[in-house]
PyMOL commands that place a pseudoatom at each C-alpha (Angstrom):
pseudoatom trace, name=CA, resn=MET, resi=1, chain=A, elem=C, hetatm=0, pos=[-8.697, 32.522, -15.474]
pseudoatom trace, name=CA, resn=LEU, resi=2, chain=A, elem=C, hetatm=0, pos=[-11.183, 30.830, -13.184]
pseudoatom trace, name=CA, resn=ILE, resi=3, chain=A, elem=C, hetatm=0, pos=[-10.367, 28.386, -10.387]
pseudoatom trace, name=CA, resn=ILE, resi=4, chain=A, elem=C, hetatm=0, pos=[-13.283, 26.212, -9.327]
pseudoatom trace, name=CA, resn=ASP, resi=5, chain=A, elem=C, hetatm=0, pos=[-13.801, 23.636, -6.582]
pseudoatom trace, name=CA, resn=LYS, resi=6, chain=A, elem=C, hetatm=0, pos=[-14.450, 20.404, -8.471]
pseudoatom trace, name=CA, resn=PRO, resi=7, chain=A, elem=C, hetatm=0, pos=[-16.692, 17.901, -6.689]
pseudoatom trace, name=CA, resn=ALA, resi=8, chain=A, elem=C, hetatm=0, pos=[-15.584, 14.299, -6.355]
pseudoatom trace, name=CA, resn=GLY, resi=9, chain=A, elem=C, hetatm=0, pos=[-17.365, 11.786, -8.569]
pseudoatom trace, name=CA, resn=LEU, resi=10, chain=A, elem=C, hetatm=0, pos=[-17.882, 14.082, -11.562]
pseudoatom trace, name=CA, resn=PRO, resi=11, chain=A, elem=C, hetatm=0, pos=[-15.602, 13.552, -14.597]
pseudoatom trace, name=CA, resn=CYS, resi=12, chain=A, elem=C, hetatm=0, pos=[-14.128, 16.544, -16.392]
pseudoatom trace, name=CA, resn=HIS, resi=13, chain=A, elem=C, hetatm=0, pos=[-15.198, 15.160, -19.799]
pseudoatom trace, name=CA, resn=ALA, resi=14, chain=A, elem=C, hetatm=0, pos=[-18.135, 13.144, -21.063]
pseudoatom trace, name=CA, resn=GLY, resi=15, chain=A, elem=C, hetatm=0, pos=[-17.281, 9.479, -21.515]
pseudoatom trace, name=CA, resn=PRO, resi=16, chain=A, elem=C, hetatm=0, pos=[-17.972, 7.441, -24.674]
pseudoatom trace, name=CA, resn=LYS, resi=17, chain=A, elem=C, hetatm=0, pos=[-21.531, 6.877, -23.461]
pseudoatom trace, name=CA, resn=GLY, resi=18, chain=A, elem=C, hetatm=0, pos=[-22.081, 10.480, -22.395]
pseudoatom trace, name=CA, resn=GLY, resi=19, chain=A, elem=C, hetatm=0, pos=[-23.416, 11.217, -18.949]
pseudoatom trace, name=CA, resn=PRO, resi=20, chain=A, elem=C, hetatm=0, pos=[-22.933, 14.055, -16.450]
pseudoatom trace, name=CA, resn=ASN, resi=21, chain=A, elem=C, hetatm=0, pos=[-19.616, 15.873, -16.725]
pseudoatom trace, name=CA, resn=LEU, resi=22, chain=A, elem=C, hetatm=0, pos=[-18.041, 19.136, -15.649]
pseudoatom trace, name=CA, resn=GLU, resi=23, chain=A, elem=C, hetatm=0, pos=[-17.582, 20.622, -19.128]
pseudoatom trace, name=CA, resn=ALA, resi=24, chain=A, elem=C, hetatm=0, pos=[-21.338, 20.489, -19.716]
pseudoatom trace, name=CA, resn=LEU, resi=25, chain=A, elem=C, hetatm=0, pos=[-21.722, 23.133, -16.999]
pseudoatom trace, name=CA, resn=PHE, resi=26, chain=A, elem=C, hetatm=0, pos=[-19.158, 25.608, -18.337]
pseudoatom trace, name=CA, resn=ASP, resi=27, chain=A, elem=C, hetatm=0, pos=[-21.653, 27.661, -20.347]
pseudoatom trace, name=CA, resn=GLY, resi=28, chain=A, elem=C, hetatm=0, pos=[-22.857, 29.110, -17.055]
pseudoatom trace, name=CA, resn=LEU, resi=29, chain=A, elem=C, hetatm=0, pos=[-19.334, 30.395, -16.354]
pseudoatom trace, name=CA, resn=ARG, resi=30, chain=A, elem=C, hetatm=0, pos=[-18.953, 32.728, -19.351]
pseudoatom trace, name=CA, resn=TYR, resi=31, chain=A, elem=C, hetatm=0, pos=[-19.478, 35.885, -17.263]
pseudoatom trace, name=CA, resn=GLY, resi=32, chain=A, elem=C, hetatm=0, pos=[-19.973, 38.120, -20.286]
pseudoatom trace, name=CA, resn=LEU, resi=33, chain=A, elem=C, hetatm=0, pos=[-17.562, 36.431, -22.690]
pseudoatom trace, name=CA, resn=PRO, resi=34, chain=A, elem=C, hetatm=0, pos=[-18.913, 34.966, -25.956]
pseudoatom trace, name=CA, resn=LYS, resi=35, chain=A, elem=C, hetatm=0, pos=[-17.546, 31.469, -25.270]
pseudoatom trace, name=CA, resn=PRO, resi=36, chain=A, elem=C, hetatm=0, pos=[-17.423, 29.295, -22.148]
pseudoatom trace, name=CA, resn=PRO, resi=37, chain=A, elem=C, hetatm=0, pos=[-14.089, 28.647, -20.410]
pseudoatom trace, name=CA, resn=SER, resi=38, chain=A, elem=C, hetatm=0, pos=[-12.008, 25.536, -21.076]
pseudoatom trace, name=CA, resn=LEU, resi=39, chain=A, elem=C, hetatm=0, pos=[-9.959, 23.207, -18.907]
pseudoatom trace, name=CA, resn=ALA, resi=40, chain=A, elem=C, hetatm=0, pos=[-6.343, 24.275, -18.404]
pseudoatom trace, name=CA, resn=HIS, resi=41, chain=A, elem=C, hetatm=0, pos=[-5.564, 20.884, -16.801]
pseudoatom trace, name=CA, resn=ARG, resi=42, chain=A, elem=C, hetatm=0, pos=[-7.524, 17.933, -15.453]
pseudoatom trace, name=CA, resn=LEU, resi=43, chain=A, elem=C, hetatm=0, pos=[-8.385, 16.089, -12.277]
pseudoatom trace, name=CA, resn=ASP, resi=44, chain=A, elem=C, hetatm=0, pos=[-9.479, 12.457, -12.097]
pseudoatom trace, name=CA, resn=ARG, resi=45, chain=A, elem=C, hetatm=0, pos=[-13.214, 11.852, -11.799]
pseudoatom trace, name=CA, resn=ASP, resi=46, chain=A, elem=C, hetatm=0, pos=[-12.984, 10.930, -8.118]
pseudoatom trace, name=CA, resn=THR, resi=47, chain=A, elem=C, hetatm=0, pos=[-10.515, 13.680, -7.136]
pseudoatom trace, name=CA, resn=SER, resi=48, chain=A, elem=C, hetatm=0, pos=[-11.980, 16.876, -5.693]
pseudoatom trace, name=CA, resn=GLY, resi=49, chain=A, elem=C, hetatm=0, pos=[-10.622, 20.391, -5.323]
pseudoatom trace, name=CA, resn=CYS, resi=50, chain=A, elem=C, hetatm=0, pos=[-8.874, 23.191, -7.188]
pseudoatom trace, name=CA, resn=LEU, resi=51, chain=A, elem=C, hetatm=0, pos=[-9.294, 23.081, -10.959]
pseudoatom trace, name=CA, resn=VAL, resi=52, chain=A, elem=C, hetatm=0, pos=[-8.050, 25.841, -13.271]
pseudoatom trace, name=CA, resn=LEU, resi=53, chain=A, elem=C, hetatm=0, pos=[-10.000, 27.046, -16.313]
pseudoatom trace, name=CA, resn=GLY, resi=54, chain=A, elem=C, hetatm=0, pos=[-8.885, 29.434, -19.037]
pseudoatom trace, name=CA, resn=ARG, resi=55, chain=A, elem=C, hetatm=0, pos=[-11.491, 31.983, -20.111]
pseudoatom trace, name=CA, resn=HIS, resi=56, chain=A, elem=C, hetatm=0, pos=[-10.169, 32.470, -23.652]
pseudoatom trace, name=CA, resn=ARG, resi=57, chain=A, elem=C, hetatm=0, pos=[-7.549, 31.141, -26.083]
pseudoatom trace, name=CA, resn=LYS, resi=58, chain=A, elem=C, hetatm=0, pos=[-4.737, 33.467, -24.998]
pseudoatom trace, name=CA, resn=ALA, resi=59, chain=A, elem=C, hetatm=0, pos=[-5.242, 32.591, -21.338]
pseudoatom trace, name=CA, resn=LEU, resi=60, chain=A, elem=C, hetatm=0, pos=[-5.297, 28.866, -22.130]
pseudoatom trace, name=CA, resn=ALA, resi=61, chain=A, elem=C, hetatm=0, pos=[-2.018, 29.151, -24.033]
pseudoatom trace, name=CA, resn=LYS, resi=62, chain=A, elem=C, hetatm=0, pos=[-0.332, 30.939, -21.131]
pseudoatom trace, name=CA, resn=LEU, resi=63, chain=A, elem=C, hetatm=0, pos=[-1.698, 28.517, -18.561]
pseudoatom trace, name=CA, resn=GLY, resi=64, chain=A, elem=C, hetatm=0, pos=[-0.589, 25.605, -20.733]
pseudoatom trace, name=CA, resn=ARG, resi=65, chain=A, elem=C, hetatm=0, pos=[2.962, 26.944, -20.737]
pseudoatom trace, name=CA, resn=LEU, resi=66, chain=A, elem=C, hetatm=0, pos=[2.906, 27.405, -16.974]
pseudoatom trace, name=CA, resn=PHE, resi=67, chain=A, elem=C, hetatm=0, pos=[1.626, 23.885, -16.338]
pseudoatom trace, name=CA, resn=SER, resi=68, chain=A, elem=C, hetatm=0, pos=[4.015, 22.205, -18.785]
pseudoatom trace, name=CA, resn=GLY, resi=69, chain=A, elem=C, hetatm=0, pos=[6.957, 24.236, -17.483]
pseudoatom trace, name=CA, resn=GLY, resi=70, chain=A, elem=C, hetatm=0, pos=[6.317, 23.392, -13.836]
pseudoatom trace, name=CA, resn=GLY, resi=71, chain=A, elem=C, hetatm=0, pos=[5.544, 26.999, -12.935]
pseudoatom trace, name=CA, resn=ILE, resi=72, chain=A, elem=C, hetatm=0, pos=[2.338, 26.201, -11.058]
pseudoatom trace, name=CA, resn=ASP, resi=73, chain=A, elem=C, hetatm=0, pos=[2.555, 24.971, -7.469]
pseudoatom trace, name=CA, resn=LYS, resi=74, chain=A, elem=C, hetatm=0, pos=[-0.014, 22.262, -6.695]
pseudoatom trace, name=CA, resn=THR, resi=75, chain=A, elem=C, hetatm=0, pos=[-0.745, 20.840, -3.257]
pseudoatom trace, name=CA, resn=TYR, resi=76, chain=A, elem=C, hetatm=0, pos=[-2.873, 17.759, -2.639]
pseudoatom trace, name=CA, resn=TRP, resi=77, chain=A, elem=C, hetatm=0, pos=[-4.152, 16.134, 0.525]
pseudoatom trace, name=CA, resn=ALA, resi=78, chain=A, elem=C, hetatm=0, pos=[-4.497, 12.366, 0.699]
pseudoatom trace, name=CA, resn=ILE, resi=79, chain=A, elem=C, hetatm=0, pos=[-5.407, 9.795, 3.311]
pseudoatom trace, name=CA, resn=VAL, resi=80, chain=A, elem=C, hetatm=0, pos=[-3.274, 6.706, 2.764]
pseudoatom trace, name=CA, resn=GLU, resi=81, chain=A, elem=C, hetatm=0, pos=[-3.401, 3.243, 4.254]
pseudoatom trace, name=CA, resn=GLY, resi=82, chain=A, elem=C, hetatm=0, pos=[-0.468, 2.749, 6.599]
pseudoatom trace, name=CA, resn=GLY, resi=83, chain=A, elem=C, hetatm=0, pos=[1.992, 5.485, 5.733]
pseudoatom trace, name=CA, resn=PRO, resi=84, chain=A, elem=C, hetatm=0, pos=[5.679, 6.356, 5.482]
pseudoatom trace, name=CA, resn=ALA, resi=85, chain=A, elem=C, hetatm=0, pos=[8.046, 5.804, 8.391]
pseudoatom trace, name=CA, resn=GLU, resi=86, chain=A, elem=C, hetatm=0, pos=[9.680, 9.184, 7.764]
pseudoatom trace, name=CA, resn=GLU, resi=87, chain=A, elem=C, hetatm=0, pos=[7.928, 12.533, 8.154]
pseudoatom trace, name=CA, resn=SER, resi=88, chain=A, elem=C, hetatm=0, pos=[8.824, 13.856, 4.712]
pseudoatom trace, name=CA, resn=GLY, resi=89, chain=A, elem=C, hetatm=0, pos=[10.627, 12.855, 1.553]
pseudoatom trace, name=CA, resn=GLN, resi=90, chain=A, elem=C, hetatm=0, pos=[10.437, 12.493, -2.194]
pseudoatom trace, name=CA, resn=ILE, resi=91, chain=A, elem=C, hetatm=0, pos=[9.157, 9.653, -4.361]
pseudoatom trace, name=CA, resn=ASP, resi=92, chain=A, elem=C, hetatm=0, pos=[11.241, 9.464, -7.530]
pseudoatom trace, name=CA, resn=LYS, resi=93, chain=A, elem=C, hetatm=0, pos=[9.919, 6.668, -9.743]
pseudoatom trace, name=CA, resn=PRO, resi=94, chain=A, elem=C, hetatm=0, pos=[9.493, 6.822, -13.541]
pseudoatom trace, name=CA, resn=LEU, resi=95, chain=A, elem=C, hetatm=0, pos=[6.046, 5.902, -14.847]
pseudoatom trace, name=CA, resn=SER, resi=96, chain=A, elem=C, hetatm=0, pos=[4.552, 4.534, -18.043]
pseudoatom trace, name=CA, resn=LYS, resi=97, chain=A, elem=C, hetatm=0, pos=[1.105, 3.533, -19.267]
pseudoatom trace, name=CA, resn=LEU, resi=98, chain=A, elem=C, hetatm=0, pos=[0.262, -0.173, -19.418]
pseudoatom trace, name=CA, resn=ASN, resi=99, chain=A, elem=C, hetatm=0, pos=[-2.518, -1.138, -21.829]
pseudoatom trace, name=CA, resn=LYS, resi=100, chain=A, elem=C, hetatm=0, pos=[-4.434, -4.363, -21.188]
pseudoatom trace, name=CA, resn=LYS, resi=101, chain=A, elem=C, hetatm=0, pos=[-7.633, -5.894, -22.536]
pseudoatom trace, name=CA, resn=SER, resi=102, chain=A, elem=C, hetatm=0, pos=[-9.340, -5.035, -19.258]
pseudoatom trace, name=CA, resn=GLY, resi=103, chain=A, elem=C, hetatm=0, pos=[-8.221, -1.398, -19.510]
pseudoatom trace, name=CA, resn=TRP, resi=104, chain=A, elem=C, hetatm=0, pos=[-5.129, 0.681, -18.843]
pseudoatom trace, name=CA, resn=LYS, resi=105, chain=A, elem=C, hetatm=0, pos=[-3.240, 1.753, -15.767]
pseudoatom trace, name=CA, resn=MET, resi=106, chain=A, elem=C, hetatm=0, pos=[0.013, 3.487, -14.884]
pseudoatom trace, name=CA, resn=VAL, resi=107, chain=A, elem=C, hetatm=0, pos=[2.960, 1.412, -13.683]
pseudoatom trace, name=CA, resn=VAL, resi=108, chain=A, elem=C, hetatm=0, pos=[6.419, 2.082, -12.323]
pseudoatom trace, name=CA, resn=ASP, resi=109, chain=A, elem=C, hetatm=0, pos=[8.810, 1.507, -15.214]
pseudoatom trace, name=CA, resn=PRO, resi=110, chain=A, elem=C, hetatm=0, pos=[12.578, 2.192, -15.225]
pseudoatom trace, name=CA, resn=GLU, resi=111, chain=A, elem=C, hetatm=0, pos=[12.213, 3.146, -18.900]
pseudoatom trace, name=CA, resn=GLY, resi=112, chain=A, elem=C, hetatm=0, pos=[9.196, 5.384, -18.275]
pseudoatom trace, name=CA, resn=GLN, resi=113, chain=A, elem=C, hetatm=0, pos=[8.850, 9.141, -17.930]
pseudoatom trace, name=CA, resn=PRO, resi=114, chain=A, elem=C, hetatm=0, pos=[10.664, 10.752, -14.989]
pseudoatom trace, name=CA, resn=SER, resi=115, chain=A, elem=C, hetatm=0, pos=[8.170, 11.396, -12.179]
pseudoatom trace, name=CA, resn=GLN, resi=116, chain=A, elem=C, hetatm=0, pos=[8.722, 12.995, -8.784]
pseudoatom trace, name=CA, resn=THR, resi=117, chain=A, elem=C, hetatm=0, pos=[6.396, 13.676, -5.864]
pseudoatom trace, name=CA, resn=ASP, resi=118, chain=A, elem=C, hetatm=0, pos=[7.297, 15.411, -2.596]
pseudoatom trace, name=CA, resn=PHE, resi=119, chain=A, elem=C, hetatm=0, pos=[5.392, 14.246, 0.489]
pseudoatom trace, name=CA, resn=ARG, resi=120, chain=A, elem=C, hetatm=0, pos=[4.985, 15.451, 4.056]
pseudoatom trace, name=CA, resn=VAL, resi=121, chain=A, elem=C, hetatm=0, pos=[3.096, 13.832, 6.930]
pseudoatom trace, name=CA, resn=LEU, resi=122, chain=A, elem=C, hetatm=0, pos=[0.426, 16.141, 8.373]
pseudoatom trace, name=CA, resn=GLY, resi=123, chain=A, elem=C, hetatm=0, pos=[-1.098, 13.656, 10.806]
pseudoatom trace, name=CA, resn=ARG, resi=124, chain=A, elem=C, hetatm=0, pos=[-1.541, 10.003, 11.687]
pseudoatom trace, name=CA, resn=SER, resi=125, chain=A, elem=C, hetatm=0, pos=[-4.289, 7.824, 13.124]
pseudoatom trace, name=CA, resn=GLU, resi=126, chain=A, elem=C, hetatm=0, pos=[-3.496, 4.494, 14.719]
pseudoatom trace, name=CA, resn=GLY, resi=127, chain=A, elem=C, hetatm=0, pos=[-5.771, 1.589, 14.000]
pseudoatom trace, name=CA, resn=PRO, resi=128, chain=A, elem=C, hetatm=0, pos=[-5.999, -1.982, 12.716]
pseudoatom trace, name=CA, resn=ASN, resi=129, chain=A, elem=C, hetatm=0, pos=[-3.735, -2.871, 9.799]
pseudoatom trace, name=CA, resn=GLY, resi=130, chain=A, elem=C, hetatm=0, pos=[-1.427, 0.059, 10.509]
pseudoatom trace, name=CA, resn=GLY, resi=131, chain=A, elem=C, hetatm=0, pos=[-3.997, 2.836, 10.622]
pseudoatom trace, name=CA, resn=VAL, resi=132, chain=A, elem=C, hetatm=0, pos=[-4.005, 5.726, 8.159]
pseudoatom trace, name=CA, resn=THR, resi=133, chain=A, elem=C, hetatm=0, pos=[-1.863, 8.790, 7.468]
pseudoatom trace, name=CA, resn=TRP, resi=134, chain=A, elem=C, hetatm=0, pos=[-2.784, 12.275, 6.280]
pseudoatom trace, name=CA, resn=LEU, resi=135, chain=A, elem=C, hetatm=0, pos=[-0.279, 13.345, 3.643]
pseudoatom trace, name=CA, resn=GLU, resi=136, chain=A, elem=C, hetatm=0, pos=[0.494, 16.553, 1.824]
pseudoatom trace, name=CA, resn=LEU, resi=137, chain=A, elem=C, hetatm=0, pos=[1.565, 15.668, -1.718]
pseudoatom trace, name=CA, resn=LYS, resi=138, chain=A, elem=C, hetatm=0, pos=[3.273, 17.999, -4.170]
pseudoatom trace, name=CA, resn=PRO, resi=139, chain=A, elem=C, hetatm=0, pos=[3.720, 16.615, -7.698]
pseudoatom trace, name=CA, resn=LEU, resi=140, chain=A, elem=C, hetatm=0, pos=[6.858, 18.003, -9.325]
pseudoatom trace, name=CA, resn=THR, resi=141, chain=A, elem=C, hetatm=0, pos=[5.845, 16.391, -12.623]
pseudoatom trace, name=CA, resn=GLY, resi=142, chain=A, elem=C, hetatm=0, pos=[2.368, 15.953, -14.091]
pseudoatom trace, name=CA, resn=ARG, resi=143, chain=A, elem=C, hetatm=0, pos=[1.959, 12.315, -15.078]
pseudoatom trace, name=CA, resn=THR, resi=144, chain=A, elem=C, hetatm=0, pos=[-1.463, 10.672, -15.260]
pseudoatom trace, name=CA, resn=HIS, resi=145, chain=A, elem=C, hetatm=0, pos=[-2.435, 9.093, -11.909]
pseudoatom trace, name=CA, resn=GLN, resi=146, chain=A, elem=C, hetatm=0, pos=[1.015, 10.095, -10.596]
pseudoatom trace, name=CA, resn=LEU, resi=147, chain=A, elem=C, hetatm=0, pos=[0.060, 10.566, -6.958]
pseudoatom trace, name=CA, resn=ARG, resi=148, chain=A, elem=C, hetatm=0, pos=[-2.034, 7.412, -6.855]
pseudoatom trace, name=CA, resn=ILE, resi=149, chain=A, elem=C, hetatm=0, pos=[0.581, 5.090, -8.343]
pseudoatom trace, name=CA, resn=HIS, resi=150, chain=A, elem=C, hetatm=0, pos=[3.442, 6.713, -6.427]
pseudoatom trace, name=CA, resn=CYS, resi=151, chain=A, elem=C, hetatm=0, pos=[1.706, 6.195, -3.077]
pseudoatom trace, name=CA, resn=SER, resi=152, chain=A, elem=C, hetatm=0, pos=[0.669, 2.665, -3.993]
pseudoatom trace, name=CA, resn=SER, resi=153, chain=A, elem=C, hetatm=0, pos=[4.184, 1.756, -5.117]
pseudoatom trace, name=CA, resn=MET, resi=154, chain=A, elem=C, hetatm=0, pos=[5.530, 2.835, -1.714]
pseudoatom trace, name=CA, resn=GLY, resi=155, chain=A, elem=C, hetatm=0, pos=[3.185, 0.439, 0.071]
pseudoatom trace, name=CA, resn=TRP, resi=156, chain=A, elem=C, hetatm=0, pos=[0.703, 3.061, 1.268]
pseudoatom trace, name=CA, resn=PRO, resi=157, chain=A, elem=C, hetatm=0, pos=[-2.133, 3.282, -1.292]
pseudoatom trace, name=CA, resn=ILE, resi=158, chain=A, elem=C, hetatm=0, pos=[-4.633, 6.123, -1.130]
pseudoatom trace, name=CA, resn=LEU, resi=159, chain=A, elem=C, hetatm=0, pos=[-7.765, 5.121, 0.753]
pseudoatom trace, name=CA, resn=GLY, resi=160, chain=A, elem=C, hetatm=0, pos=[-10.600, 4.190, -1.598]
pseudoatom trace, name=CA, resn=ASP, resi=161, chain=A, elem=C, hetatm=0, pos=[-8.473, 3.801, -4.739]
pseudoatom trace, name=CA, resn=PRO, resi=162, chain=A, elem=C, hetatm=0, pos=[-10.187, 1.191, -6.965]
pseudoatom trace, name=CA, resn=VAL, resi=163, chain=A, elem=C, hetatm=0, pos=[-7.238, 0.876, -9.370]
pseudoatom trace, name=CA, resn=TYR, resi=164, chain=A, elem=C, hetatm=0, pos=[-4.089, 1.110, -7.255]
pseudoatom trace, name=CA, resn=GLY, resi=165, chain=A, elem=C, hetatm=0, pos=[-5.486, -0.061, -3.909]
pseudoatom trace, name=CA, resn=PRO, resi=166, chain=A, elem=C, hetatm=0, pos=[-4.615, -3.348, -2.156]
pseudoatom trace, name=CA, resn=VAL, resi=167, chain=A, elem=C, hetatm=0, pos=[-7.257, -5.253, -4.142]
pseudoatom trace, name=CA, resn=ALA, resi=168, chain=A, elem=C, hetatm=0, pos=[-7.981, -3.841, -7.608]
pseudoatom trace, name=CA, resn=GLY, resi=169, chain=A, elem=C, hetatm=0, pos=[-11.645, -3.031, -8.088]
pseudoatom trace, name=CA, resn=GLU, resi=170, chain=A, elem=C, hetatm=0, pos=[-12.506, -3.328, -4.394]
pseudoatom trace, name=CA, resn=THR, resi=171, chain=A, elem=C, hetatm=0, pos=[-12.805, -0.334, -2.072]
pseudoatom trace, name=CA, resn=GLY, resi=172, chain=A, elem=C, hetatm=0, pos=[-15.578, -1.481, 0.246]
pseudoatom trace, name=CA, resn=GLY, resi=173, chain=A, elem=C, hetatm=0, pos=[-17.642, 1.465, -0.934]
pseudoatom trace, name=CA, resn=VAL, resi=174, chain=A, elem=C, hetatm=0, pos=[-15.063, 3.968, 0.331]
pseudoatom trace, name=CA, resn=PRO, resi=175, chain=A, elem=C, hetatm=0, pos=[-14.582, 6.948, -2.059]
pseudoatom trace, name=CA, resn=LEU, resi=176, chain=A, elem=C, hetatm=0, pos=[-11.125, 8.021, -3.158]
pseudoatom trace, name=CA, resn=HIS, resi=177, chain=A, elem=C, hetatm=0, pos=[-9.488, 10.149, -0.446]
pseudoatom trace, name=CA, resn=LEU, resi=178, chain=A, elem=C, hetatm=0, pos=[-7.524, 12.512, -2.699]
pseudoatom trace, name=CA, resn=HIS, resi=179, chain=A, elem=C, hetatm=0, pos=[-8.148, 16.263, -2.755]
pseudoatom trace, name=CA, resn=ALA, resi=180, chain=A, elem=C, hetatm=0, pos=[-6.513, 19.095, -4.702]
pseudoatom trace, name=CA, resn=ARG, resi=181, chain=A, elem=C, hetatm=0, pos=[-6.137, 21.283, -1.638]
pseudoatom trace, name=CA, resn=ALA, resi=182, chain=A, elem=C, hetatm=0, pos=[-4.348, 24.333, -3.054]
pseudoatom trace, name=CA, resn=ILE, resi=183, chain=A, elem=C, hetatm=0, pos=[-2.905, 25.843, -6.204]
pseudoatom trace, name=CA, resn=SER, resi=184, chain=A, elem=C, hetatm=0, pos=[-0.698, 28.865, -6.842]
pseudoatom trace, name=CA, resn=VAL, resi=185, chain=A, elem=C, hetatm=0, pos=[-0.637, 30.387, -10.336]
pseudoatom trace, name=CA, resn=PRO, resi=186, chain=A, elem=C, hetatm=0, pos=[1.934, 33.101, -11.263]
pseudoatom trace, name=CA, resn=LEU, resi=187, chain=A, elem=C, hetatm=0, pos=[-0.334, 34.532, -13.938]
pseudoatom trace, name=CA, resn=TYR, resi=188, chain=A, elem=C, hetatm=0, pos=[0.967, 38.100, -14.054]
pseudoatom trace, name=CA, resn=PRO, resi=189, chain=A, elem=C, hetatm=0, pos=[4.608, 39.263, -14.091]
pseudoatom trace, name=CA, resn=ASN, resi=190, chain=A, elem=C, hetatm=0, pos=[5.754, 41.420, -11.173]
pseudoatom trace, name=CA, resn=ARG, resi=191, chain=A, elem=C, hetatm=0, pos=[2.745, 40.389, -9.098]
pseudoatom trace, name=CA, resn=GLU, resi=192, chain=A, elem=C, hetatm=0, pos=[2.265, 37.783, -6.417]
pseudoatom trace, name=CA, resn=ALA, resi=193, chain=A, elem=C, hetatm=0, pos=[0.972, 34.438, -7.613]
pseudoatom trace, name=CA, resn=ILE, resi=194, chain=A, elem=C, hetatm=0, pos=[-2.776, 33.877, -7.371]
pseudoatom trace, name=CA, resn=ALA, resi=195, chain=A, elem=C, hetatm=0, pos=[-3.211, 31.359, -4.546]
pseudoatom trace, name=CA, resn=VAL, resi=196, chain=A, elem=C, hetatm=0, pos=[-6.439, 29.445, -3.895]
pseudoatom trace, name=CA, resn=THR, resi=197, chain=A, elem=C, hetatm=0, pos=[-7.400, 26.727, -1.426]
pseudoatom trace, name=CA, resn=ALA, resi=198, chain=A, elem=C, hetatm=0, pos=[-10.386, 24.363, -1.427]
pseudoatom trace, name=CA, resn=GLU, resi=199, chain=A, elem=C, hetatm=0, pos=[-11.997, 22.884, 1.668]
pseudoatom trace, name=CA, resn=PRO, resi=200, chain=A, elem=C, hetatm=0, pos=[-11.838, 19.072, 1.843]
pseudoatom trace, name=CA, resn=PRO, resi=201, chain=A, elem=C, hetatm=0, pos=[-14.937, 17.151, 0.732]
pseudoatom trace, name=CA, resn=ALA, resi=202, chain=A, elem=C, hetatm=0, pos=[-17.379, 15.679, 3.212]
pseudoatom trace, name=CA, resn=HIS, resi=203, chain=A, elem=C, hetatm=0, pos=[-16.286, 12.086, 2.607]
pseudoatom trace, name=CA, resn=MET, resi=204, chain=A, elem=C, hetatm=0, pos=[-12.715, 12.871, 3.754]
pseudoatom trace, name=CA, resn=ARG, resi=205, chain=A, elem=C, hetatm=0, pos=[-13.548, 14.794, 6.910]
pseudoatom trace, name=CA, resn=ALA, resi=206, chain=A, elem=C, hetatm=0, pos=[-13.862, 11.852, 9.316]
pseudoatom trace, name=CA, resn=ALA, resi=207, chain=A, elem=C, hetatm=0, pos=[-10.470, 10.419, 8.360]
pseudoatom trace, name=CA, resn=LEU, resi=208, chain=A, elem=C, hetatm=0, pos=[-8.868, 13.875, 8.430]
pseudoatom trace, name=CA, resn=ALA, resi=209, chain=A, elem=C, hetatm=0, pos=[-10.313, 14.556, 11.888]
pseudoatom trace, name=CA, resn=ALA, resi=210, chain=A, elem=C, hetatm=0, pos=[-8.962, 11.231, 13.130]
pseudoatom trace, name=CA, resn=CYS, resi=211, chain=A, elem=C, hetatm=0, pos=[-5.530, 12.386, 11.941]
pseudoatom trace, name=CA, resn=GLY, resi=212, chain=A, elem=C, hetatm=0, pos=[-5.781, 15.724, 13.746]
pseudoatom trace, name=CA, resn=TYR, resi=213, chain=A, elem=C, hetatm=0, pos=[-7.448, 18.039, 11.228]
pseudoatom trace, name=CA, resn=SER, resi=214, chain=A, elem=C, hetatm=0, pos=[-9.654, 20.589, 12.963]
pseudoatom trace, name=CA, resn=GLY, resi=215, chain=A, elem=C, hetatm=0, pos=[-10.818, 22.781, 10.069]
for i in range(1, 215): cmd.bond("trace and resi %d" % i, "trace and resi %d" % (i + 1))
show_as sticks, trace
zoom trace
């Protein structure tokens, strides 16, 4: 297993038209094995932070079971517009995929897949339009765009989100403020889980500092 710090703005896979992508760099991570590692899960193009790779087929199978079974603890940091009134809680809203001519997006749907996210306020910054809040987010399920749509549906979209923000397609040039801060993988029985953290990206540091982050 490898855990890397994915940069924001780089997709995990090549798109239909090709272009730079993370998988194209994996050959340099073989470290003596005959084949490059493969993704054990995915992060959105504009999300930074901890990303797990399996170095061979057996490892990928085990990691796949851990991810699908909820055995891996994932912690994200987000800066959201406004923020919750309470200091902690859980968002429990089922989600489904909505396909449109202009593209697809996730929506809250009573008939969708069960989806839960725990949140905790780590800091706040007062300002115009309600300021911003620094949240710790822990997805208990692994739906596509889960954290982004859950925050948006609560009335506090993640800063810089072009899909689920206040005005779709408009972010004012602000990058997405969502970071996979930490991950804990119980890879071996009778041993402590392997825990890794990733420092927040440069584009999030000003907002984090305004909310009290001093790292």
